[in-house]
VEXDREN-2710 file (C-alpha; in Angstrom, 1 decimal):
% VEXDREN-2710
k/r/px/py/pz
1/MET/24.1/12.7/163.4
2/GLN/23.6/9.8/161.0
3/LYS/27.5/8.6/161.4
4/ALA/26.9/8.2/165.1
5/ILE/23.9/6.2/164.6
6/ALA/26.2/3.8/162.3
7/TYR/29.1/3.7/164.8
8/ALA/26.8/2.7/167.5
9/GLU/25.4/-0.2/165.7
10/ALA/28.6/-1.4/164.0
11/HIS/30.1/-1.3/167.8
12/PHE/27.3/-2.6/169.8
13/GLU/28.8/-6.0/170.6
14/ASP/31.8/-4.1/172.2
15/PHE/29.4/-1.8/174.3
16/VAL/27.8/-5.1/175.7
17/GLY/30.9/-6.2/177.0
18/GLN/32.1/-3.2/178.6
19/LEU/28.5/-3.2/180.2
20/GLU/29.2/-6.7/181.4
21/ASP/32.3/-5.6/182.7
22/LEU/30.6/-2.7/184.9
23/LEU/27.5/-4.9/186.3
24/ARG/30.1/-7.6/187.5
25/ILE/31.1/-4.6/190.2
26/PRO/28.4/-5.3/193.0
27/SER/27.9/-1.5/194.0
28/ILE/25.8/-1.9/196.6
29/SER/25.3/1.3/198.8
30/THR/23.1/0.3/201.2
31/ASP/25.3/-2.1/202.5
32/PRO/28.6/-0.8/204.4
33/ALA/30.3/-3.9/203.5
34/HIS/30.9/-3.0/199.7
35/ALA/32.1/0.5/200.3
36/ASP/35.3/-0.2/198.6
37/ASP/33.2/-1.7/196.0
38/LEU/31.3/1.7/195.7
39/ARG/34.7/3.5/194.8
40/ARG/36.1/0.7/192.4
41/CYS/33.0/1.4/190.3
42/ALA/33.6/5.2/190.8
43/ALA/36.8/4.7/189.2
44/TRP/35.8/2.5/186.8
45/LEU/33.8/5.1/185.3
46/VAL/35.9/7.9/185.8
47/THR/38.4/5.8/183.9
48/HIS/36.2/5.3/180.7
49/PHE/35.1/8.9/180.8
50/GLU/39.0/9.7/180.4
51/GLN/39.3/7.1/177.4
52/LEU/36.5/9.1/175.3
53/GLY/38.4/12.4/175.7
54/LEU/36.1/13.6/178.9
55/GLN/37.7/15.4/181.8
56/ALA/36.4/13.2/184.9
57/GLU/37.0/12.9/188.7
58/ALA/35.6/11.0/191.1
59/LEU/34.2/13.8/194.1
60/GLU/34.0/12.7/197.6
61/THR/30.9/13.3/199.9
62/GLU/30.5/12.3/203.5
63/GLY/29.0/9.3/201.7
64/HIS/29.9/7.1/198.1
65/PRO/31.8/9.0/195.6
66/ILE/30.1/11.7/192.8
67/VAL/31.3/10.9/189.4
68/TYR/31.5/14.4/187.7
69/ALA/32.2/14.1/184.1
70/GLU/32.2/17.7/181.0
71/TYR/33.0/18.3/177.7
72/HIS/32.7/22.1/176.7
73/ILE/32.3/23.3/173.1
74/ASP/30.9/26.6/173.3
75/ASP/29.1/29.0/176.2
76/ALA/26.7/29.7/173.0
77/LEU/25.5/26.1/172.6
78/PRO/22.9/24.4/174.9
79/THR/24.4/22.4/178.1
80/VAL/22.9/18.9/178.8
81/LEU/23.2/17.8/182.8
82/VAL/22.8/13.9/182.2
83/TYR/21.9/12.2/185.7
84/GLY/22.2/8.9/186.9
85/HIS/23.3/6.3/189.6
86/TYR/25.9/3.7/189.7
87/ASP/25.0/2.2/193.1
88/VAL/22.4/-0.9/193.1
89/GLN/19.8/-2.7/195.0
90/PRO/21.2/-5.8/197.3
91/PRO/20.3/-8.7/195.1
92/ASP/18.6/-10.9/197.9
93/PRO/17.0/-13.3/197.9
94/LEU/19.9/-14.9/196.6
95/GLU/18.2/-18.2/195.6
96/LEU/16.0/-17.1/194.0
97/TRP/18.6/-16.0/191.3
98/GLU/19.0/-18.1/188.2
99/SER/22.3/-17.0/187.5
100/PRO/24.6/-15.2/190.1
101/PRO/23.7/-11.5/190.0
102/PHE/27.1/-9.8/189.6
103/GLU/27.8/-12.8/186.6
104/PRO/26.0/-11.2/183.3
105/VAL/24.4/-13.6/181.7
106/ARG/22.9/-13.2/178.3
107/LYS/19.7/-15.2/177.3
108/ASN/17.3/-14.9/174.1
109/GLY/18.6/-11.3/173.3
110/THR/18.4/-9.9/177.1
111/LEU/21.0/-9.6/179.8
112/TYR/20.2/-10.7/183.3
113/ALA/22.2/-9.3/186.3
114/ARG/21.6/-6.7/189.1
115/GLY/21.6/-3.2/187.5
116/THR/21.5/-4.0/184.0
117/CYS/18.5/-1.8/183.7
118/ASP/18.3/0.3/187.1
119/ASP/20.2/2.0/186.5
120/LYS/23.9/0.9/185.1
121/GLY/22.8/-0.2/181.7
122/GLN/20.8/3.3/181.2
123/LEU/23.3/5.6/182.6
124/PHE/25.9/3.5/180.0
125/MET/23.9/4.4/177.0
126/HIS/24.9/8.0/177.8
127/LEU/28.8/7.1/177.6
128/LYS/28.3/5.1/174.4
129/ALA/26.3/7.6/172.6
130/ALA/28.7/10.3/173.7
131/GLU/31.5/8.0/172.3
132/ALA/29.6/7.4/168.9
133/TYR/29.8/11.2/168.3
134/LEU/33.4/11.6/169.4
135/LYS/34.8/8.8/167.1
136/THR/32.9/10.0/164.1
137/GLU/31.8/13.3/164.4
138/GLU/35.2/14.6/166.6
139/ARG/32.9/16.7/168.9
140/LEU/29.6/16.3/170.5
141/PRO/26.9/19.0/169.0
142/LEU/26.7/20.5/172.5
143/ASN/28.0/20.6/175.9
144/VAL/27.5/17.7/178.2
145/LYS/28.1/17.7/181.5
146/TYR/27.5/13.8/183.8
147/LEU/26.6/13.5/187.4
148/LEU/26.2/9.9/188.5
149/GLU/25.9/9.3/192.2
150/GLY/26.3/5.9/194.2
151/GLU/23.4/6.4/196.6
152/GLU/20.3/6.8/194.7
153/GLU/19.2/3.1/196.1
154/SER/19.6/4.3/199.5
155/GLY/18.1/7.5/199.3
156/SER/20.7/10.1/198.1
157/LYS/21.3/11.7/201.2
158/HIS/24.4/13.7/200.2
159/LEU/23.3/14.5/196.8
160/PRO/20.9/17.8/197.6
161/GLY/24.0/19.1/199.4
162/PHE/26.3/18.7/196.6
163/ILE/24.4/20.1/194.1
164/GLU/23.9/23.2/196.4
165/ALA/27.7/23.3/197.0
166/GLU/28.3/23.1/193.0
167/LYS/25.7/25.2/191.8
168/GLU/28.3/27.2/189.3
169/ARG/29.8/23.7/188.0
170/LEU/26.5/22.2/187.3
171/LYS/24.7/25.2/185.6
172/ALA/23.2/23.8/182.6
173/ASP/19.6/24.1/180.5
174/ILE/18.4/20.6/180.8
175/VAL/18.7/17.6/182.4
176/LEU/19.0/14.4/180.7
177/ILE/17.6/11.2/182.7
178/SER/17.2/7.5/181.8
179/ASP/16.2/5.8/184.9
180/THR/12.6/5.2/183.9
181/SER/10.7/2.9/181.7
182/LEU/8.6/2.5/178.3
183/PHE/5.3/2.2/178.5
184/ALA/5.2/-1.3/176.9
185/PRO/7.7/-3.5/174.6
186/GLY/7.7/-1.2/171.3
187/VAL/5.5/1.5/172.7
188/PRO/8.1/4.6/173.1
189/SER/7.1/7.1/176.1
190/ILE/8.3/9.7/178.2
191/THR/7.7/10.3/181.8
192/TYR/6.2/13.8/182.5
193/GLY/5.1/12.5/186.4
194/LEU/6.9/10.9/189.2
195/ARG/5.6/10.1/192.8
196/GLY/7.3/11.4/195.9
197/MET/8.3/8.9/198.5
198/ALA/8.3/8.9/202.6
199/TYR/10.0/6.4/204.0
200/VAL/10.0/5.2/207.8
201/GLU/10.7/2.5/210.2
202/MET/8.8/1.7/213.3
203/THR/9.3/-0.8/216.2
204/LEU/6.7/-1.8/219.1
205/THR/8.7/-2.6/222.2
206/GLY/6.7/-5.2/224.9
207/PRO/8.3/-6.7/227.4
208/ILE/12.3/-6.4/228.5
209/ARG/13.0/-9.8/226.4
210/ASP/11.5/-12.4/224.7
211/LEU/9.2/-14.7/226.9
212/HIS/7.9/-18.0/227.4
213/SER/4.4/-18.1/225.5
214/GLY/3.0/-20.6/227.8
215/MET/4.0/-18.6/231.1
216/TYR/2.9/-15.4/230.4
217/GLY/0.8/-15.5/227.1
218/GLY/-2.7/-14.2/228.1
219/ALA/-1.5/-11.7/230.1
220/ILE/1.3/-9.8/228.2
221/GLU/0.6/-8.0/224.9
222/ASN/2.2/-9.5/222.0
223/PRO/4.1/-6.8/220.0
224/ILE/3.6/-8.8/216.7
225/ASN/-0.1/-9.1/217.4
226/ALA/-0.2/-5.2/218.3
227/LEU/1.9/-4.1/215.3
228/ALA/-0.3/-6.1/212.6
229/HIS/-3.4/-4.7/214.4
230/LEU/-2.1/-1.4/213.6
231/ILE/-1.0/-2.0/210.0
232/ALA/-4.3/-3.9/209.1
233/GLY/-6.1/0.0/210.4
234/LEU/-3.9/1.7/208.0
235/HIS/-6.5/0.8/205.1
236/ASP/-10.4/0.8/205.0
237/ASP/-12.4/-1.4/202.9
238/ARG/-12.2/1.1/199.7
239/HIS/-8.5/0.2/200.0
240/CYS/-8.3/4.0/201.0
241/VAL/-5.3/4.9/203.6
242/THR/-7.0/6.1/207.0
243/ILE/-4.2/8.5/208.1
244/PRO/-5.7/11.4/208.9
245/GLY/-5.2/14.3/206.3
246/PHE/-3.5/11.9/204.2
247/TYR/-5.2/13.3/201.0
248/ASP/-5.7/16.9/202.0
249/GLU/-2.7/18.3/199.7
250/VAL/-3.3/15.7/196.7
251/ARG/-3.2/17.7/193.2
252/PRO/-6.6/15.9/191.6
253/LEU/-6.2/14.2/188.4
254/THR/-7.8/16.6/185.4
255/ASN/-10.4/15.2/183.3
256/GLU/-7.3/15.3/180.1
257/GLU/-5.0/13.3/182.5
258/ARG/-7.7/10.5/183.0
259/GLU/-8.7/10.4/179.5
260/THR/-4.9/9.8/178.3
261/PHE/-5.1/7.1/181.0
262/ARG/-7.7/5.5/179.1
263/SER/-6.4/5.8/175.9
264/LEU/-2.8/4.1/176.6
265/PRO/-2.5/0.3/175.5
266/PHE/-2.9/-1.1/178.6
267/ASP/-4.0/-4.4/179.2
268/GLU/-5.0/-5.1/183.0
269/LYS/-5.5/-8.9/182.9
270/ALA/-2.2/-9.2/181.3
271/TRP/-0.1/-7.0/182.9
272/SER/-1.2/-8.8/186.8
273/ARG/-0.6/-12.0/185.2
274/GLU/2.6/-11.0/184.5
275/VAL/3.5/-10.7/188.9
276/GLY/0.9/-14.2/189.2
277/VAL/-2.1/-11.8/190.6
278/ASP/-5.6/-12.8/189.5
279/VAL/-7.1/-9.7/191.1
280/THR/-5.9/-6.3/191.2
281/LYS/-6.6/-4.2/194.1
282/THR/-6.8/-0.4/193.6
283/GLU/-7.9/2.5/195.5
284/ALA/-12.1/3.1/194.9
285/GLY/-12.8/5.0/192.0
286/TYR/-9.3/4.7/190.0
287/THR/-8.2/2.3/187.5
288/ALA/-5.1/0.0/188.0
289/LEU/-2.9/2.1/186.0
290/GLU/-3.9/5.4/187.6
291/GLY/-3.4/3.8/191.0
292/VAL/0.0/2.7/190.7
293/SER/1.2/5.9/188.7
294/ALA/-1.0/9.0/189.9
295/ARG/-2.3/8.0/193.5
296/PRO/-0.5/8.0/196.6
297/THR/-0.1/5.0/197.9
298/LEU/1.1/3.4/201.6
299/ASP/2.6/-0.1/201.6
300/VAL/4.4/-2.3/204.4
301/ASN/7.9/-3.2/203.0
302/GLY/9.1/-5.2/205.3
303/ILE/7.6/-7.1/209.1
304/TRP/9.7/-8.8/211.8
305/GLY/9.9/-10.0/215.2
306/GLY/10.2/-13.3/217.0
307/TYR/11.3/-16.4/215.9
308/ILE/11.6/-17.5/212.3
309/GLY/14.1/-20.4/212.5
310/LYS/13.4/-24.1/211.9
311/GLY/11.1/-25.8/214.1
312/ALA/9.0/-24.6/216.9
313/LYS/9.9/-22.1/219.8
314/THR/7.0/-21.1/221.7
315/VAL/8.6/-17.6/222.4
316/LEU/6.1/-14.0/222.8
317/PRO/8.9/-11.6/221.5
318/SER/10.4/-8.6/222.9
319/LYS/9.9/-6.1/220.1
320/ALA/8.4/-6.5/216.6
321/SER/9.4/-3.7/213.5
322/ALA/7.9/-2.7/209.8
323/LYS/9.1/-0.4/207.3
324/ILE/6.6/1.3/205.2
325/SER/7.1/3.2/202.2
326/MET/4.4/5.9/201.2
327/ARG/4.2/7.0/197.5
328/LEU/3.5/10.7/197.0
329/VAL/2.1/12.6/194.2
330/PRO/1.8/16.3/193.7
331/ASN/1.2/18.5/196.6
332/GLN/2.1/16.1/199.0
333/THR/5.3/16.5/201.0
334/PRO/7.2/13.6/202.6
335/GLU/7.9/15.8/205.7
336/GLU/4.1/16.4/206.2
337/ILE/3.1/13.0/205.2
338/THR/6.0/11.2/207.7
339/ASP/4.8/13.8/210.8
340/LYS/1.3/12.4/209.7
341/LEU/2.0/8.7/210.3
342/ARG/3.6/9.2/213.3
343/ALA/0.7/10.6/214.4
344/TYR/-1.4/7.7/213.8
345/PHE/0.9/5.1/215.4
346/GLU/1.2/7.6/218.6
347/ALA/-2.4/7.8/218.8
348/HIS/-3.2/4.2/218.5
349/THR/0.1/2.5/220.0
350/PRO/-1.4/0.5/223.3
351/PRO/-0.5/1.5/226.4
352/THR/1.2/-2.0/226.7
353/MET/3.8/-0.8/224.2
354/LYS/6.4/1.6/223.6
355/LEU/7.1/2.8/219.7
356/THR/10.1/4.1/218.3
357/PHE/9.9/5.9/214.8
358/THR/12.6/7.0/212.5
359/ASP/12.5/8.7/209.5
360/LEU/14.7/7.0/207.0
361/HIS/14.1/8.8/203.6
362/GLY/11.9/11.3/201.3
363/GLY/11.4/12.9/198.1
364/HIS/9.1/15.1/196.6
365/GLY/6.8/14.3/193.2
366/VAL/7.0/16.2/190.4
367/LEU/5.4/17.1/187.1
368/LEU/6.8/18.0/183.8
369/ASP/5.8/20.6/181.1
370/THR/5.3/18.4/177.9
371/HIS/5.3/21.4/175.6
372/SER/9.2/22.4/176.4
373/PRO/11.4/22.7/173.6
374/ALA/13.6/20.0/175.8
375/MET/10.6/17.6/176.1
376/GLN/9.6/18.1/172.0
377/ALA/12.9/16.9/171.1
378/ALA/13.0/13.7/173.2
379/SER/9.7/13.5/171.3
380/ALA/11.2/13.8/167.9
381/ALA/14.2/11.5/168.9
382/LEU/12.0/8.7/170.1
383/GLU/9.7/9.2/167.1
384/GLY/12.9/8.8/164.9
385/VAL/13.7/5.7/166.4
386/TYR/10.3/4.0/166.8
387/GLY/8.6/5.5/163.9
388/ARG/5.8/6.6/165.7
389/LYS/5.3/9.3/168.3
390/PRO/5.7/8.7/172.0
391/TYR/3.0/8.7/174.9
392/PHE/3.7/11.4/177.4
393/THR/2.6/9.2/180.7
394/ARG/3.2/9.4/184.8
395/GLU/4.9/6.8/186.5
396/GLY/4.7/5.4/189.8
397/GLY/8.4/5.3/190.6
398/SER/10.5/7.9/192.7
399/ILE/13.7/9.8/191.7
400/PRO/14.0/12.7/194.4
401/VAL/16.6/14.3/192.7
402/VAL/14.2/15.4/189.9
403/ALA/12.8/17.8/192.5
404/ASP/16.2/18.8/193.9
405/PHE/17.4/20.0/190.0
406/LYS/14.2/21.9/190.0
407/LYS/14.6/23.3/193.4
408/ILE/18.0/24.0/193.8
409/LEU/19.3/24.7/189.9
410/GLY/15.9/25.8/188.4
411/LEU/16.2/22.9/186.3
412/ASP/13.9/20.9/184.3
413/SER/14.2/17.4/183.4
414/VAL/13.8/15.2/180.6
415/LEU/12.8/11.6/181.8
416/MET/13.7/9.7/178.8
417/GLY/13.9/6.2/179.9
418/PHE/13.9/2.5/178.2
419/GLY/13.3/0.0/180.7
420/LEU/10.0/-2.1/181.3
421/ASP/7.9/-2.9/184.4
422/SER/8.7/-6.3/183.4
423/ASP/12.8/-6.4/183.7
424/ALA/12.7/-7.2/187.7
425/ILE/14.2/-4.1/189.0
426/HIS/14.8/-4.3/192.8
427/SER/14.0/-8.2/192.2
428/PRO/15.8/-11.2/191.6
429/ASN/16.4/-11.8/187.8
430/GLU/16.9/-8.4/186.9
431/HIS/17.2/-7.9/183.3
432/PHE/17.6/-5.6/180.3
433/GLY/16.5/-6.4/176.7
434/LEU/19.6/-5.6/174.3
435/ASP/17.4/-3.8/172.0
436/ARG/16.3/-1.6/174.0
437/PHE/19.8/-0.7/175.5
438/GLN/21.0/-0.2/171.4
439/GLN/17.4/2.0/171.2
440/GLY/18.0/4.2/173.9
441/ILE/21.8/4.7/172.5
442/GLU/20.4/6.0/169.2
443/ALA/17.8/7.9/170.8
444/ILE/20.0/9.5/173.0
445/ILE/22.2/10.4/170.2
446/ARG/19.1/11.9/168.4
447/PHE/18.4/14.0/171.3
448/LEU/21.4/15.5/171.6
449/ASP/21.3/16.3/167.8
450/ILE/17.9/18.1/167.9
451/TYR/18.2/19.8/170.9
452/ALA/21.4/21.3/170.0
453/LYS/19.6/22.8/166.9
454/ALA/16.4/23.7/168.6
455/GLY/18.9/25.7/171.4
END
């Protein structure tokens, strides 16, 4: 292990240069125009695995390819299944980037580009940890399988079916994922809880075409006005979601969990200042930290309709649309919550409008056992890097495949990520601290060694 750690330190500049090559590929899974870039990215990863001496291939799906690689030593040794995703979010709005999103820039020890943190930088740590072992120890301390998908940012539509079809190939003892965050800079943490997701799009249609607001305004209801009214009714003055039955299956926070939240080094004022907000808005009865990580939410992610060009156009629009996401906690299910939101809109859509409601995608929330051997191995690995025991924390984001791994393969996951909430993932100027890139590689090296001995 120590030789591998020393190798990673000595070759770190090379690692960063290789990551920059990976980041230059605009693998945007939500945009069909980038389908060839997804294939190019998958091929790049396959070649890189092969150069390390691993068997690797890009497996076709009805969507983007899944990259699979394998290093097998002995059936008697534990097997770790590493999951990551090589697709990235769209970079829009481009005008807010300080440098081109697919031309990596190093600045003050930080690497800026789309995908640096989510998730190319973090998945690449696993390849470099493997290289560090293979170049020094001649072999990894256990069996490792790698599953890297290209559709995480667009809902992982084809991944559950792939996992079901490849259950035999994907047999393992634990799943290791680096797509989460540290609690704070220099504060190690391991995520044991994730929220689920339900994501929908809806449209209200009034007249058959856009109308002159002077000739028709006052007698024809405006779809934007009607949509705004519906959205305004989704929360009450306590910032609670008003959808009937929304909280029925919510698993309450335990006293122990709330005490853990209170013990975390969280500066709410500094946290809100980072995003330019003076006052936070949280569901009544809960702290901001509980609200963003352990309570269900509903947010409008986009809204459009009518004329938004330069100058004036006095139009009464034909349609108004919105995209809405709901972050879910155990034991809420995306199917149930989506049905309840649909029922809300159907019940409140005025007779002057027609509703179109589309379920885009969803995923289940998870809670993991912090006392499992794999979790304790991760804790020891992080302690070896940071010199202090990590916190076990919950995150507000969603990684639906974690629930799929449990449901289909019966495998728990270890969520050992090295991002920060301030890394601007999904936003302009996404970045990843190179110190955390290096710390992540070392932590993975340590985890593989510790878990192999524990197994």
